ROLUM-149868 format. One record per residue: residue number from 1; residue in one letter; y, z, x of N, C-alpha, C in turn. Coordinates in steps of 0.2 Angstrom, whole numbers, padded with zeros to 4 digits. Atoms other than C-alpha are relative to their C-alpha. Last residue first. Layout:
num,residu,n.Y,n.Z,n.X,ca.Y,ca.Z,ca.X,c.Y,c.Z,c.X
NUM,A,Y,Z,X,Y,Z,X,Y,Z,X
...
END
This chain:
num,residu,n.Y,n.Z,n.X,ca.Y,ca.Z,ca.X,c.Y,c.Z,c.X
281,R,0005,0005,-0003,0165,-1391,-0141,0003,-0002,0007
280,M,-0002,0007,0003,0176,-1375,-0144,-0005,-0005,0003
279,A,0003,0006,-0002,0172,-1357,-0141,0002,-0006,-0004
278,L,-0003,0005,0003,0180,-1339,-0142,-0003,-0007,0003
277,I,0002,0006,-0002,0169,-1324,-0138,0004,-0006,-0004
276,F,-0002,0006,0004,0176,-1307,-0140,-0002,-0006,0003
275,R,0002,-0001,0007,0169,-1290,-0134,0001,-0006,-0004
274,E,0000,0007,0002,0169,-1288,-0115,-0003,0000,-0007
273,I,0007,0003,0001,0173,-1270,-0114,0001,-0007,-0002
272,G,0002,0004,-0006,0190,-1265,-0106,-0007,-0002,-0001
271,S,0004,-0005,-0004,0194,-1252,-0119,-0003,-0003,0006
270,L,-0005,-0005,-0003,0208,-1263,-0126,-0004,0005,0004
269,D,-0004,-0004,0004,0195,-1276,-0129,0004,0004,0004
268,K,0002,-0007,0000,0189,-1289,-0116,0005,0003,-0006
267,L,-0005,-0004,0000,0189,-1308,-0119,-0002,0007,0000
266,T,0002,-0007,0002,0176,-1321,-0116,0006,0005,0002
265,E,-0004,-0005,-0003,0180,-1339,-0116,-0002,0007,-0003
264,I,0002,-0007,0002,0169,-1354,-0119,0004,0005,0003
263,Q,-0006,-0005,-0001,0174,-1372,-0119,-0001,0007,-0003
262,G,-0002,0000,-0008,0159,-1383,-0116,0005,0005,0001
261,F,-0007,-0002,-0001,0150,-1381,-0133,0002,0001,0007
260,G,-0004,0005,-0003,0134,-1391,-0134,0007,0002,0000
259,I,-0001,0004,0006,0122,-1380,-0145,0006,-0005,0002
258,K,0006,0004,0002,0114,-1373,-0129,0002,-0005,-0006
257,S,0001,0005,-0005,0131,-1367,-0122,-0005,-0005,-0003
256,I,-0005,0005,0002,0133,-1356,-0137,0000,-0006,0004
255,A,0002,0003,0006,0116,-1348,-0134,0005,-0005,-0002
254,G,0006,0005,-0001,0121,-1345,-0116,-0002,-0003,-0006
253,E,-0003,0005,-0003,0138,-1337,-0121,-0006,-0006,0002
252,F,-0003,0004,0005,0128,-1326,-0133,0004,-0006,0003
251,F,0006,0003,0004,0117,-1319,-0119,0003,-0005,-0005
250,D,0004,0005,-0004,0132,-1317,-0107,-0005,-0003,-0004
249,T,-0003,0006,0000,0142,-1308,-0121,-0003,-0005,0004
248,Q,0003,0006,0004,0130,-1295,-0126,0003,-0007,0002
247,G,0006,0002,-0004,0133,-1280,-0114,-0003,-0007,-0003
246,E,-0001,-0001,-0007,0144,-1271,-0127,-0006,-0003,0004
245,G,0001,-0007,-0003,0142,-1278,-0144,0000,0000,0008
244,V,0007,-0002,-0002,0149,-1294,-0151,0000,0007,0003
243,E,0000,-0007,-0003,0164,-1300,-0160,-0007,0002,0001
242,L,0005,-0005,0001,0163,-1319,-0162,0002,0007,0003
241,T,-0002,-0007,-0003,0176,-1333,-0163,-0006,0005,-0003
240,L,0005,-0005,0002,0171,-1352,-0166,0002,0007,0004
239,L,0001,-0005,-0004,0186,-1364,-0165,-0005,0005,-0003
238,G,0000,-0007,0002,0187,-1381,-0172,-0002,0005,0005
237,Q,-0004,-0004,-0005,0192,-1397,-0163,0000,0007,-0003
236,E,0000,0002,-0007,0178,-1407,-0170,0004,0004,0004
235,S,-0004,0006,-0001,0177,-1397,-0186,0000,-0002,0007
234,L,-0007,-0001,-0004,0164,-1383,-0187,0003,-0007,0001
233,K,-0004,-0004,0005,0149,-1382,-0200,0008,0000,0003
232,D,-0002,0005,0005,0138,-1396,-0192,0005,0004,-0005
231,P,-0002,0007,-0002,0137,-1387,-0175,0003,-0004,-0006
230,I,-0008,0001,-0001,0137,-1368,-0181,0001,-0008,0000
229,Q,-0002,0004,0006,0119,-1366,-0188,0007,-0003,0001
228,S,0004,0006,0001,0111,-1361,-0171,0002,-0004,-0006
227,I,-0002,0005,-0005,0125,-1349,-0168,-0003,-0006,-0001
226,F,-0006,0002,0002,0120,-1339,-0184,0003,-0006,0004
225,R,0002,0005,0005,0102,-1338,-0178,0006,-0003,-0003
224,S,0003,0006,-0003,0108,-1331,-0162,-0002,-0005,-0005
223,I,-0006,0004,-0003,0120,-1319,-0171,-0003,-0006,0003
222,L,-0004,0003,0005,0105,-1312,-0181,0005,-0005,0002
221,E,0003,0005,0004,0093,-1310,-0167,0004,-0003,-0005
220,T,-0002,0006,-0001,0104,-1301,-0155,-0003,-0006,-0004
219,G,-0007,0000,0002,0103,-1283,-0159,0003,-0007,0001
218,G,-0004,0000,-0005,0086,-1283,-0149,0008,0001,-0001
217,E,0003,-0002,-0006,0077,-1289,-0164,0005,0000,0006
216,G,0006,0003,-0001,0089,-1289,-0179,-0003,0001,0007
215,G,0000,0007,-0002,0107,-1286,-0179,-0007,-0004,0002
214,D,0006,0003,-0003,0106,-1271,-0190,0001,-0007,0002
213,L,0000,-0002,-0007,0124,-1264,-0192,-0006,-0003,0003
212,A,-0006,0002,-0003,0130,-1271,-0209,0000,0002,0008
211,N,0000,0008,-0002,0112,-1271,-0215,0007,-0002,0003
210,R,0005,0002,-0006,0112,-1252,-0213,0000,-0007,0001
209,P,0006,0004,0001,0127,-1250,-0225,-0004,-0002,0006
208,E,-0001,0007,0000,0138,-1236,-0220,-0006,-0004,-0001
207,F,-0003,0001,0006,0136,-1217,-0223,0002,-0008,-0002
206,S,0006,0000,0005,0123,-1216,-0209,0003,-0001,-0007
205,L,0002,0006,0002,0138,-1222,-0198,-0006,0000,-0005
204,E,-0004,0004,0005,0146,-1206,-0199,-0002,-0006,-0002
203,T,0002,-0002,0006,0132,-1197,-0190,0004,-0004,-0006
202,E,-0004,-0005,0003,0135,-1206,-0174,-0001,0001,-0007
201,L,-0007,0001,0000,0121,-1218,-0168,0004,0006,-0004
200,G,-0003,-0004,-0006,0104,-1212,-0164,0007,-0001,0000
199,D,0001,-0007,0002,0096,-1219,-0181,0003,0005,0005
198,I,-0004,-0002,0006,0103,-1236,-0177,0000,0008,-0002
197,E,-0005,-0004,-0002,0095,-1238,-0160,0005,0003,-0005
196,N,0003,-0006,-0003,0079,-1246,-0165,0005,0006,0002
195,P,0002,-0004,0005,0088,-1258,-0176,-0003,0007,0002
194,D,0007,0000,0000,0097,-1265,-0161,-0002,0005,-0005
193,V,0004,-0006,-0002,0115,-1266,-0166,-0007,-0001,0000
192,Y,0003,0001,-0007,0124,-1283,-0167,-0003,0006,0003
191,P,0003,-0006,-0003,0129,-1285,-0185,-0003,-0002,0006
190,L,0007,-0002,0002,0141,-1299,-0188,-0003,0006,0003
189,N,0002,-0007,-0003,0159,-1300,-0185,-0006,0002,-0003
188,A,0006,-0004,0002,0162,-1319,-0187,-0001,0007,0003
187,A,-0001,-0007,-0003,0177,-1330,-0187,-0006,0004,-0003
186,I,0006,-0005,0002,0174,-1348,-0190,0001,0006,0003
185,I,0001,-0006,-0004,0190,-1359,-0188,-0006,0004,-0003
184,D,-0004,0001,-0006,0194,-1377,-0193,-0001,0007,0005
183,F,-0006,-0005,0000,0180,-1377,-0205,0003,-0001,0007
182,P,-0001,-0004,-0007,0168,-1392,-0208,0006,0005,-0001
181,G,-0006,0001,-0005,0160,-1387,-0218,0003,-0007,-0001
180,T,-0001,0007,-0002,0148,-1384,-0233,0007,0000,0004
179,V,-0007,0002,0000,0141,-1366,-0236,0001,-0007,0003
178,D,-0002,0003,0007,0124,-1361,-0243,0008,-0002,0001
177,N,0005,0004,0004,0114,-1358,-0227,0003,-0004,-0006
176,L,-0004,0006,0002,0128,-1352,-0216,-0004,-0005,-0004
175,L,-0003,0004,-0005,0122,-1334,-0214,0004,-0006,-0003
174,D,0003,-0002,-0007,0111,-1329,-0228,0003,-0004,0005
173,C,0006,0004,-0003,0121,-1331,-0244,-0002,0003,0007
172,C,0005,-0005,-0002,0134,-1324,-0256,-0006,-0004,0003
171,V,0007,0002,0001,0148,-1336,-0257,-0004,0006,0003
170,Y,0005,-0005,-0002,0166,-1332,-0261,-0007,-0003,0000
169,S,0007,0001,0003,0180,-1345,-0261,-0004,0005,0003
168,I,0006,-0003,-0003,0198,-1342,-0258,-0006,-0002,-0004
167,R,0000,0000,-0007,0215,-1351,-0260,-0006,0003,0003
166,S,0001,0007,-0002,0215,-1355,-0278,-0001,-0001,0007
165,D,0007,0002,0001,0212,-1336,-0282,-0001,-0007,0003
164,S,0001,0004,0006,0230,-1333,-0275,-0008,-0002,0000
163,L,0002,0006,-0002,0231,-1319,-0262,-0002,-0004,-0006
162,E,-0003,0005,0004,0240,-1304,-0269,-0001,-0007,0003
161,S,-0004,0003,-0005,0234,-1292,-0255,0004,-0006,-0003
160,N,-0005,-0005,-0002,0227,-1281,-0269,0005,-0003,0005
159,I,-0005,-0001,0005,0218,-1296,-0276,0005,0004,0002
158,A,-0004,0007,0000,0211,-1301,-0259,0005,0001,-0006
157,N,-0005,-0001,-0005,0205,-1282,-0257,0005,-0007,0000
156,E,-0005,-0005,0001,0196,-1282,-0273,0006,0000,0005
155,K,-0004,0003,0005,0188,-1299,-0269,0005,0005,-0002
154,S,-0004,0005,-0003,0182,-1292,-0252,0005,-0003,-0006
153,L,-0006,-0003,-0003,0175,-1277,-0261,0005,-0005,0003
152,S,-0004,-0002,0006,0165,-1288,-0273,0006,0004,0003
151,L,-0004,0005,0003,0159,-1298,-0258,0004,0003,-0005
150,A,-0006,0001,-0005,0153,-1282,-0249,0004,-0005,-0003
149,D,-0005,-0006,0000,0143,-1277,-0265,0006,-0001,0005
148,E,-0005,0000,0006,0136,-1294,-0267,0005,0005,0000
147,S,-0001,-0005,0005,0129,-1293,-0249,0005,-0001,-0006
146,C,0007,0000,0004,0123,-1308,-0239,0000,0006,-0005
145,D,0004,-0006,-0002,0141,-1311,-0235,-0006,0000,-0003
144,I,0007,0000,0001,0153,-1326,-0235,-0003,0007,0002
143,M,0003,-0006,-0002,0172,-1328,-0237,-0008,0001,-0002
142,T,0006,-0001,0003,0180,-1345,-0238,-0003,0006,0003
141,L,0005,-0005,-0003,0198,-1346,-0235,-0006,0000,-0004
140,H,0005,-0002,0005,0210,-1360,-0238,-0005,0004,0003
139,S,0007,0000,-0002,0225,-1361,-0227,-0004,0001,-0006
138,D,0003,0007,0003,0243,-1366,-0232,-0007,0000,0001
137,K,-0001,0000,0007,0250,-1348,-0229,-0003,-0006,-0004
136,W,0001,0008,0000,0242,-1345,-0212,0001,-0002,-0008
135,K,-0004,0003,-0005,0248,-1327,-0210,0001,-0007,-0001
134,L,-0007,-0003,0001,0241,-1319,-0226,0005,-0003,0004
133,A,-0003,0004,0006,0226,-1331,-0224,0007,0003,-0002
132,L,-0001,0007,-0002,0222,-1323,-0207,0004,-0004,-0005
131,S,-0005,-0001,-0005,0223,-1305,-0213,0002,-0007,0002
130,I,-0006,-0001,0004,0212,-1310,-0228,0006,0001,0004
129,G,-0002,0006,0003,0199,-1318,-0217,0007,0001,-0004
128,I,-0002,0005,-0005,0198,-1303,-0205,0003,-0006,-0004
127,V,-0006,-0001,-0003,0199,-1289,-0218,0002,-0006,0005
126,G,-0005,0005,0000,0187,-1295,-0230,0006,0000,0004
125,S,-0006,-0002,0005,0178,-1279,-0234,0005,-0005,0000
124,G,-0001,-0007,0001,0162,-1286,-0227,0006,0002,-0005
123,C,-0007,-0002,0002,0166,-1304,-0222,0000,0008,-0001
122,G,0002,-0007,0000,0149,-1308,-0214,0006,0004,-0001
121,A,0007,-0001,0001,0157,-1325,-0210,-0003,0008,0001
120,D,0001,-0007,-0002,0175,-1327,-0213,-0007,0002,-0001
119,L,0007,-0003,0003,0177,-1346,-0214,0000,0007,0003
118,I,0002,-0006,-0003,0195,-1353,-0213,-0007,0002,-0003
117,R,0007,-0002,0003,0200,-1371,-0217,-0003,0006,0004
116,S,-0001,0001,0007,0219,-1376,-0214,-0007,0003,-0004
115,P,0006,0002,0003,0220,-1369,-0196,0001,-0001,-0008
114,E,0004,-0005,0003,0238,-1367,-0190,-0006,-0003,-0004
113,S,0008,0001,-0001,0243,-1381,-0178,-0004,0005,-0004
112,S,0002,0007,0001,0262,-1383,-0182,-0008,-0002,0000
111,P,-0001,0001,0007,0265,-1364,-0184,-0002,-0008,-0002
110,S,-0007,0001,0002,0257,-1362,-0167,0001,-0001,-0007
109,F,-0003,0005,0003,0240,-1355,-0165,0007,0000,-0001
108,R,0003,0006,-0003,0231,-1344,-0153,0004,-0006,-0003
107,N,-0004,0002,-0006,0242,-1329,-0156,-0002,-0006,0003
106,L,-0007,0002,0003,0235,-1327,-0174,0004,-0002,0006
105,L,0001,0006,0003,0217,-1327,-0166,0007,-0002,-0003
104,I,0001,0006,-0005,0221,-1314,-0153,0000,-0007,-0004
103,G,-0006,0001,-0004,0228,-1302,-0166,0000,-0006,0005
102,V,-0004,0004,0005,0213,-1305,-0178,0007,-0001,0004
101,L,0002,0007,0001,0202,-1300,-0163,0005,-0004,-0005
100,E,-0002,0003,-0006,0212,-1284,-0159,-0002,-0008,-0001
99,E,-0007,0001,0000,0210,-1279,-0177,0003,-0004,0006
98,T,-0001,0006,0004,0192,-1281,-0175,0007,-0002,-0002
97,E,0002,0007,-0004,0192,-1270,-0160,0001,-0006,-0005
96,P,-0006,0002,-0003,0201,-1256,-0171,-0001,-0007,0004
95,R,-0001,-0004,-0006,0186,-1255,-0182,0006,-0003,0003
94,P,-0003,0004,-0005,0185,-1260,-0201,0001,0004,0007
93,I,-0007,-0002,-0001,0173,-1248,-0210,0003,-0005,0005
92,L,-0002,-0004,-0006,0157,-1257,-0214,0007,0001,0001
91,A,-0001,0004,-0006,0155,-1262,-0232,0001,0004,0006
90,R,0003,0007,0001,0150,-1256,-0249,0000,-0004,0006
89,S,0007,0001,-0003,0152,-1238,-0243,-0003,-0006,-0002
88,D,0005,-0005,0002,0171,-1237,-0246,-0007,-0003,0003
87,C,0006,-0002,-0005,0187,-1244,-0240,-0005,0004,-0003
86,I,0005,-0004,0003,0201,-1253,-0250,-0006,0001,0005
85,F,0006,0003,0003,0213,-1261,-0238,-0004,0005,-0004
84,E,0005,-0005,0003,0231,-1257,-0234,-0006,-0003,-0003
83,Q,0002,0001,0007,0240,-1270,-0223,-0005,0006,-0002
82,G,-0006,-0002,0004,0249,-1267,-0206,-0001,0000,-0008
81,M,-0005,0004,-0001,0235,-1276,-0197,0006,0001,-0005
80,F,0002,0005,-0005,0222,-1265,-0204,0006,-0005,0000
79,E,-0005,0005,-0002,0225,-1249,-0213,-0002,-0004,0005
78,V,-0001,0000,-0007,0211,-1240,-0222,0005,-0005,0002
77,T,-0003,0005,-0002,0208,-1234,-0240,0000,0000,0008
76,G,0000,0006,0004,0198,-1223,-0250,0003,-0006,0002
75,L,-0007,0002,0002,0204,-1207,-0242,0000,-0006,-0005
74,I,-0003,-0005,0003,0186,-1200,-0242,0007,-0002,-0003
73,H,0003,0000,0007,0178,-1216,-0237,0004,0005,-0004
72,Q,-0003,0006,0004,0191,-1218,-0223,-0003,0000,-0007
71,L,-0006,-0002,0003,0187,-1200,-0217,0003,-0006,-0004
70,P,-0006,0003,-0004,0169,-1205,-0214,0007,0002,-0004
69,E,-0002,0006,0004,0156,-1193,-0222,0007,-0003,0003
68,R,-0001,0006,-0004,0152,-1181,-0208,0001,-0007,-0004
67,K,0007,0003,0000,0145,-1167,-0219,0000,-0006,0004
66,G,0004,-0005,-0004,0162,-1157,-0215,-0008,-0003,0001
65,R,-0002,0002,-0008,0171,-1173,-0221,-0004,0005,0004
64,R,0003,0007,-0002,0162,-1171,-0238,0001,-0001,0007
63,K,0008,0000,-0001,0165,-1152,-0238,-0003,-0007,0001
62,L,0001,-0003,-0006,0184,-1155,-0235,-0008,0001,0001
61,L,-0001,0006,-0005,0185,-1167,-0250,-0002,0003,0007
60,S,0005,0006,0002,0178,-1154,-0262,0000,-0005,0006
59,R,0007,-0002,-0002,0188,-1140,-0254,-0005,-0005,-0001
58,L,0000,0000,-0007,0204,-1150,-0256,-0007,0002,0003
57,E,0001,0007,-0002,0201,-1153,-0274,-0001,-0001,0007
56,E,0007,0002,0002,0199,-1135,-0277,-0002,-0007,0002
55,L,0005,-0003,-0005,0214,-1131,-0266,-0007,-0001,-0002
54,E,0000,0004,-0007,0225,-1143,-0276,-0005,0003,0004
53,K,0003,0007,0001,0220,-1135,-0293,-0001,-0004,0006
52,D,0008,0000,0000,0223,-1118,-0286,-0003,-0006,-0001
51,Q,0002,-0002,0007,0241,-1123,-0281,-0008,0001,0000
50,M,0005,0005,0002,0246,-1123,-0262,-0003,0003,-0007
49,P,0006,-0003,0002,0262,-1114,-0258,-0005,-0005,-0003
48,R,0001,0001,0007,0275,-1124,-0249,-0007,0003,-0002
47,D,-0001,-0006,0004,0280,-1116,-0232,-0002,-0001,-0008
46,F,0005,-0005,-0002,0274,-1130,-0222,0000,0006,-0004
45,S,0002,-0004,0006,0283,-1143,-0232,-0005,0006,0002
44,L,-0006,-0003,0003,0294,-1153,-0220,-0002,0005,-0006
43,Y,-0004,-0004,-0005,0279,-1156,-0208,0007,0003,-0003
42,L,0003,-0006,0000,0268,-1162,-0223,0004,0005,0005
41,E,-0004,-0004,0005,0280,-1177,-0226,-0003,0008,0000
40,I,-0006,-0003,-0004,0273,-1185,-0210,0004,0005,-0005
39,R,0002,-0005,-0005,0256,-1187,-0219,0006,0003,0003
38,E,0002,0003,-0007,0263,-1197,-0233,-0001,0006,0004
37,C,-0006,0001,-0004,0262,-1189,-0251,-0002,-0003,0007
36,G,-0003,0006,0002,0249,-1188,-0265,0007,-0002,0004
35,L,-0007,-0001,0002,0246,-1170,-0263,0004,-0006,-0002
34,V,0000,-0004,0006,0227,-1172,-0262,0007,0001,-0003
33,K,0003,0003,0006,0229,-1187,-0251,0000,0004,-0006
32,A,-0004,0005,0002,0241,-1178,-0239,-0003,-0004,-0006
31,I,-0005,-0003,0004,0229,-1164,-0238,0005,-0004,-0003
30,I,0004,-0002,0007,0215,-1175,-0233,0005,0004,-0004
29,H,0001,0005,0005,0226,-1184,-0220,-0003,0002,-0007
28,E,-0006,0002,0002,0232,-1168,-0212,0000,-0006,-0005
27,M,-0003,-0005,0005,0215,-1161,-0211,0006,-0003,-0003
26,N,0004,0001,0006,0209,-1177,-0202,0002,0005,-0006
25,L,-0002,0006,0003,0223,-1175,-0190,-0004,-0002,-0006
24,R,-0007,-0001,0003,0219,-1157,-0187,0002,-0006,-0003
23,A,0000,-0003,0006,0201,-1161,-0184,0006,0001,-0004
22,D,-0007,0000,0003,0204,-1174,-0171,0000,0003,-0007
21,D,-0005,0001,-0005,0185,-1175,-0168,0007,-0001,-0004
20,I,-0004,0006,0002,0174,-1167,-0181,0005,-0001,0005
19,G,0000,0006,-0005,0161,-1156,-0173,0004,-0006,-0002
18,R,0005,0005,0002,0157,-1145,-0188,0000,-0006,0004
17,D,0006,-0003,-0001,0167,-1130,-0181,-0006,-0004,-0002
16,E,0001,-0001,-0007,0182,-1141,-0178,-0007,0003,0000
15,L,0003,0007,-0002,0181,-1146,-0197,-0002,0000,0008
14,Y,0007,0002,0004,0182,-1128,-0203,-0003,-0006,0003
13,G,0005,-0004,-0003,0196,-1124,-0190,-0007,-0001,-0003
12,S,0001,0003,-0007,0206,-1138,-0196,-0005,0003,0004
11,G,0004,0006,0001,0204,-1132,-0214,-0002,-0003,0007
10,S,0007,-0002,0002,0210,-1115,-0209,-0004,-0006,-0001
9,Q,0004,-0003,-0006,0225,-1122,-0200,-0007,0002,-0001
8,L,0001,0005,-0005,0230,-1134,-0214,-0003,0003,0006
7,T,0006,0004,0002,0228,-1121,-0227,-0002,-0005,0005
6,E,0006,-0004,0000,0239,-1109,-0218,-0006,-0004,-0002
5,L,0002,-0001,-0008,0252,-1122,-0215,-0006,0004,0000
4,L,0002,0006,-0002,0252,-1127,-0234,-0002,0000,0007
3,S,-0005,0005,-0001,0254,-1109,-0239,-0003,-0007,0002
2,K,0000,0003,-0007,0240,-1099,-0246,0006,-0005,0000
1,M,0001,0007,0000,0243,-1089,-0262,0001,-0003,0007
END
């Protein structure tokens, strides 16, 4: 009978052979899921024998990861801003950069100036809007997406986060066509990948919704259309925030200037890439 350590070592080798980055870490997470424990607890149980039923489940999950299915889908959850969110193929997996954006926004407002109306545009799993609403206790959150599947995931995450139904509205629509402003903050992490480049992206992304990646012609068409709809949806002192692709900030700054916004700021992510745009009138 294999020990936990032997299983960890052999599984890590299996994933390494299939080109999985951080193979051992992936394997630790998968074993912890099968055993129903925290990953750190594995280090106290290396001599523990693995049961046949556990190994059978482990092999199934290991094969999925070996085919490059994202680890987050296999685990079924992802941590974001210290909160656990359901994560599956209904929406794009939240990225660390998006967590950075939420942190930037939370630091922008003092307790006396917290936004009362939040719009999370292209909400996906809902992590941006829910994270903001959890901190800004008196706010009302509107989450919009063109995908009913994504909205259903957002609803599940809002319920798990114990946000009151009275504080949230959900709208399935094309960008801002079916929402009524004004909002004090509009946060958007919309698709920004050139459709001609999607098939060349890492294999894991093939398990995620294509419409959560496809930004239209040149990767900029969708966000450009979104920006053109902003003026009558944002309050007079409202803040527009965008997460965009590498090399796109100049283009979108120009588009935002054209709708009459004079205060535009571009910020880099932790990798040094210009990633976030914050704008006011």
